[in-house]
N, C-alpha and C positions, 0 to 999 in steps of 0.2 A: 348054834345047841349055848355058847354062852351065857344070849343074853335071856337063853328058856330057864338057866340052871339061877342067873344073877336074881331072876324076878324072882324064880321059886322060892328064894332064899329069903330075898327081902316082907314078903308078901308074910310070908311062913313068920317068919320073926319078926313080923310087925302084932301080929294074930298073937303070939303067946307070949310078948313080950304087955305091950302095951293094950291088945283085947283084951287078955285073959289077965293080966297082972301079973303070968307067974304062976297060977292058982290049979294048981294040978286037979282038982275039982273039974274044968269046965275043960269042953271040947273045942277043938278047932277043926275044921273042914276043909281038903282043899280037893282042888281035884283042876284036869287042864286034860282038855278038850279041842278037836278041830271041826270046825261049824264052817261049809259055802267056802274051804279054802284059804282060811283065819283059825290060827289058835289061842285059846283063852286059856288065862291064870284064873280060876278065881278062890276066896277063898270067903268064911267066916267066921265067927265065932261068938263065945258066948258075951264077951263088953259090953260095954255101954255106948258104945261106938262112938266113930270122930268123925266130925263131918268139916274136913279140907279147905282151907281157902286160897288162893292163890297165893305168892309169895311177890310182895312187889321188890322191880328191882332192886339191888344189892343191899338186899334186904338178909340175904348168906349169909352165916357166921363160919367163915367157913376152917375156924380154931374151933367148935362142939367138935365132939366125939359121938354123938350119933346127930339121926333129927333128919337121915340123908336119904331116908328109902324112897319117898316119894318122887323127890328129885331124880331121881335112879330108874325109878321106874319112868316117867313123862320120861328121860330120855331116848330110855331101849325100847317103849314098849308103843304104837299109834292111839290107842286110847287109856285111860287108868280113870274109872269112875266106880264109885259105892252107890247102897245102894242107900234109899231114905233113913236109914235105921244109923248109917255108917261102920257096922261095925260086917259089912259084906266087903268084898272090892273085886 
């Protein structure tokens, strides 16, 4: 349950803050579902999208206050993927 709650918070926070830029006129959609014994968390937003890259070893800045969302998701979930536009995870 911890991983599900943590993942949900990270996904929704990223969608609101980064995807929608805090614009209350933009919409975030979230769903959680079970398929073939696997739990999925899915979020989409009206932002311009983000296409992540894998960080180089040692590239993480451990002193920064934000920017750990994807690293957290990759640590706690078997897979993390985006749509082609980068506005759905």
